[in-house]
Structures are given as structure tokens and as C-alpha cells.
N, C-alpha and C positions, 0 to 999 in steps of 0.2 A: 821468842821474837816479840819485841814490844809492839804496842799498838801504833806508835809513831812510825817505826821502821816499816811496818806493814803498809801504812797509808802512802808513804813515799815511794815504796816499790810499786804499789798499784798504779800510782800516777805516772811513773816512768814507763811502765808497760803500756798504759793507755796512750801515751804520747807516741810511742813507736808504732802502735796499731793505726792511729790516725795518719801518721806520716806515710805508712805503707799504702793505705787506701788512696791517699791523695796522689801518690806516685803512680799507682795503677791507672787512675783516671787520666793523669797527664800523659800516659803512654798509650792511650786508647787508640783503636784502629783508625779513628777519624783524624787523628793528629791534632785534635783540638786540645788546648791546655786549659780551657775554661771549665769551671765546675758548675753543673746544674743543680740548683737547690730545689728540692721537692717539698711542697707544702704538705705536711703530714695530715692535715685535716681533710685534704682532698680525697683521701682513701677511705674516709668514713662516709657511709651512705647518708644522704640528706634525710632529715626527719620529715615525714609527710604531714601536711596540715591536719590538725585534729578534726574529725568528722563532726558535723553538727548533730546533736542528739535528735532522734525522731520524736515528734510530738505524739504522745500516747493519750488517747481519749477512750474512756470506758463507756460502753453503752449497756445500761442495766434495764432489762425488760422483765415482765412478769413471768412469761413462759414461752416456749416454742410449740406447745401443744395447741395453741390457738393460731391459725394461719394469719391472723391480723398482725401478729408480731414478726412473722416471717417476712411479711411485706415491709414492716418497719425496718427490719435489719437490711433488707435489700436497698432501701433508700439511703440508709446510713453508709452502706458499703460504697454507694455511688459517690458520696461526699468524700469518703476515705481515698478513693482512686483519684479524685480531682485535686485533693489537697496534699496528697503524698504523706499522710499521717498514718499512724498505726492504730487501728480500731480494735479494742478488746471487748468482745461481746460476752456478756454474762446474763444468764436467766435463772430464775427459780424453777423448781419442778412444776409448780402449779400456780395459778393466779392468786391462790389463797396462802401461798408460802411466804408470808411476810417476814418471818424470822430469817428465812434463807436470804431474802433480799438484803436485810440488814447485815448479815454476815458477808455477803458479796461486797457491799460498800466498804466494810472494814478491811477486806482483803485488798481492795483497790487503793485504800489509804496506805496500807503497808507497802503496796507495789509502787507507790508514789507516782500514780498517773497524773497527767497535767490537768485533766478535766473529766467530769462525770456527766453524762447525759442520761437521765433516769425517767422511766415511766413507772411511777410507784404503784404498788398494788394497794396501798392504803394511804390515805391523805394526811395522817398524823404520825403514825408509828415510825416512819423513816426520817422524820425531821431531826431528831437528836443526832443520829449518825451522820446525816448530811451536814449538819452544823459542824461536827467534828472534822469532816472532810474540808469544809470551807476554812476552818481554823488552821488546817494543815497546808493551806495555800492552793487548794484544788478548786478549779472553776466548776460551778454547778449549773446545769440547764435542766429544767423540768419540762417534760413532754407528756402528752396524752391525758393523764389524770392529774389534776391540779393539787398541789400540796395545800393544806389548810393555811390560809394566809394569816389568820389571827394567831394560831399556834406558832407558826414560823416566826412571826414578828416578836412574839413573847420570848422565844428562845434566841433571837438575834440573827435568824436566817432570813435576811432581807435582800432585795435586789436580785432575786433569782429569775431569769427570763422564763416565760411560760409559753409553750407552743402547743396548740391543740385545735379543737373545733368547738363551736357553740353546741354543746350536748343537749341543752334544753330545747333549743330551736330545732335541732335535727330530730329529736324524739317527737316533738310536736308535729313536724311534717310527716313523719312515718305513721304515727298513731292517727293522724287526721285522715289518712287514706282509708282506714277501716271505719273510723268514726263517721265519715260522710256516707258510708253505705248502709248505716243502721237507721232505718226510717220508722221502726216500731220499737216498743219498749224492749230494751236488751240489757242483759247483765254482762259485764266485762271484768277482766282481771288484768293486773299488771305484775309481770315477773321482773323483779329487781336484779341488779348485779350485787357486788359486795356492798353491804349497807354502809360501810365507813368510807367508801370510795366516792370522791366528789362527782366523778362522771356518772356513777350510778344514781346518785341523788338527783343530779341535773336531768338525767333522762326520765326518771320517774316523774319529776315535776313537769317536764314537757308533755309526757303522755297524759298526765292528769289535766293539763290545760286544754289539750285537744278534746278529751272526753267531756270535760265540763261544758264545752261550747254546744254540745248536743243534748238537748233536754230529754231525749229518749234513752240516754245511757245512765246506768247505775254501776258504779265500781263496787263490786261485792267481795273482792279478794286481792290481797297483795302479799307476795312472798318472794324470798330470794332464791335464785337458782345458782348464785355464786359464779356466774359466767360460764358454767359447764354444761355439756350435752347431757350427761347422765342426770345431773341435778335438775335440768330443765324437764326431762322426762318425768322425774318423780314429782316435781311441783305441779306439772300439768295434770298428773294423775290425782293429786290432792285437790286441785281446783275443780276438776270434773266430778270427783266423788262428792264433794260438798255442794257443787252447783251444776248438776247435770244439764241444766238449761242454759248454760253459759254460751254467749254468742261470739265473743272475741277475746283475744289475748294480745297484749303488747309485751314483747320480750325485749329486754334492754340490750341484748346482743344476739348475733346470729347463731352462736353456739347453743345457747339455750333454746332458740327457736327451732333448731334442728331436732333437739330432744323432744320439744313440744309437738312438732309436726309428726314425729315418729309415733308418739303416743296417740295422737288424734287419729292417725291412719290405722293403727292396729286395733283401735277400739270403736271405730265407726262414728267418729266425730268430725268427719270431713267438712261439715258445714261451718265449723268454727273458724272465724277469720283471724289471721295472725299477721302481725307486723313486727319488724325487728330493726336491727342497727348493726352496721359494719360492711355489708355487701361483700362477704367472702365468696371466693370462687365456689365453695362447697354448697352455697344456697342457690346458685343459678338455676339448677334443675327445678327447684321448688318454686322459683319465680315463674318459670316457664309453664309448669303444670297448674299454677294457681293456688297451691297449698300455702304459699307465702305471698302476701299481698304487696308488701313494701319493705324496703330496708334503706339504710343510709350509708353512702360511701363517704368515709371520713379521711380518705387519702393517707393511709398509714405510712406509705413510703415517703411522702412529702414531709411528714412529721419527723421521721428518722433523719432524713436528709438535712432539713433545716436545723435540727438539734445539733448535729455535728458541725455544721457550718457556723452556727452561733458560738459554739464553744471555741472553735478555732479563732474566730474574729476577736473574741474576748481575750484570748491568749496573746493576740497581737496588739492588744491595747485599744481595740475599736469598741465603739458603743453599739449595742444591739437593742431592739425594741423590748420593752418590759413584757408586753403581751402580744402574741401573734395568733390570730384566729384564721385557720385555713377553711376555705369554703366547703360546706357539705353538699353532697349531691343526692337528691332523692331518686331512688331506683324502684320502679313499680313492676308488678307482674304483668304478663301479657294476657291473662285470662281473668280479669276482674269482672264481677257480676254487673 
């Protein structure tokens, strides 16, 4: 059979099929001879409107072993709930784990988050990777510890909002509480945080300013406890071994103060005055019993909250302040001499 003959036969059969179907419709039980045409597209489900992608904001902190950062996350989570965004929280194992923080930022770049809110463990080492994030179109907000502005500008990382407290002024207020109690010749020591962190530098300067105002005081030792309880204990042991007549210690955070107080208590140095910074829940008993004279509440939750809020506003095209300083609150013990 030729192809032409096959086509003609097929058309003929199709004609009779259509005729038969029309005849059946015309003889339907309703008696109607009209033919209802059905729009074939009505049988296809309508496509739902595409959902708007959820804004993803990464919160990069130093660690969760310090309760300060647990409070910071709590504030950030409050902003997450209010804004309806997705908050991705990442932390390093320790406050000194700078390479781990760098790796976290790299992961967030690969994840293509919309913004990164970061409390950097170091003021310079994270700048290159944060610059890479900015080049990838990611908004950057700096909280807690300030990035080195000169290094950032040199690498092209400019216009990054900063949210924190005045660490120099806060440390001054805390150290002055013990300085004002020293009315005779007294040796004192300063326990620093991470030496390359700007907040640690600022706190040391604030403590030095308070001690310089008292002519009875001589600063005889300075060393880093790297923000840790155990290191604080070791540095306190070093201070008192070298200067057994030490009268006071300023610790740049509460964690180091807890280690310091434990050493002082275990070795009979209860007369040594201690001031610190952070106002963690863990130091409240030491404030009550007088082993800690003063600390500074720097409102960690508010820093986390504002960091996420600023990142979201920038994503919406809004302008935010270049620098925001949250008020510090001086908290003193109830049993001061």
C-alpha cells in the first residue's frame, strides 16, 4: 500500500468517527442538538505563583562557650522572628579559633547568603575573606569587635556598619571602682583579651586611664588571658607568683575574672580587688559575695538584634548609621569595702 493511499484512508476513517460522535451528541437524552465545546486548558491545574525566596542572614560569632554570645544570639533570634528571615548561626570552637571563623565566612559565601553579621575574633585577619563576601554581593555588618579600619580601607572593605559599645569608656568605669578604693601605695595588674582584638586593646586603655588617675597605683604586670576561664586562672597565678603583694586586677572580661577569682580564693588572696567586663549571669554570685567589685553590661542581645535589623534594612535599600554605640551599664557588687 502506498503512503498516499494510507493517508486518504486514514482521513476517511477519521471523518466517519467525527460524524458518529456528533450524531451521538445530537441524540442525547436532553434532546438538545447543540454541541458544548470544552476549553482543554481548563483541565490543567493553574500554576501557583512562585514563592518569594526567604532572606538568609548569617550570624558569625566567636564561640558559644562564652555566655555573652548566647545572649547575642538571643537578640538576633528576636530580630529573625520579627522580620520573617532565616538566621544561620555559625560559631567557632573557641574565641581564638580565627581560622575557623574564616572558613565559616567562606562557607557562607558558597551558600550565597544575603548578608553576614559578624563579631570577629580578630580585627585584621578576617578582613580579606569579608572583602570577598562583599565582592560576591553579600551585605556585611560588623558587631562587637571592630574591624581594623585602616586595613579594611586598604583592602577596599569600606562602608561596613559597626555596632558595639565604647569599650574604653566601659573599662574605665569598671576599673575606676577598684581604683577609687586604693588609698595607699598599691601594685595592680591588667589581664588583657586577645591582643589583636580591638575591643581588648580599648579595654586595656580604659583600665590604664583609670589607674593613671590614682597616684597611689603602679601597674606592674600585663598579660593576656585570651578571654578564657582557664587562661585567667593561669595568668592570675603568674601575676601573684611574680608580685605576691598585688592589690588589684582588672580583667578585660568576666570569663577571665572567674578564673582569676577561683585562683585567688584557692590560694588565700581574697583581699585582692577584681573588676571585669560583660556582666554575665555566671558572675552574679561573685558580685554578691564581694569577690568581684564591678563589671560592665554591654547589652549583647541588643548588639545581635540591631546587627540583623541593619543587615535587613540594607538589603531593602535603606541607609543605616555607620557607627552605633550602645550604652554600657556599670554593675557593682553589694559588698564593697
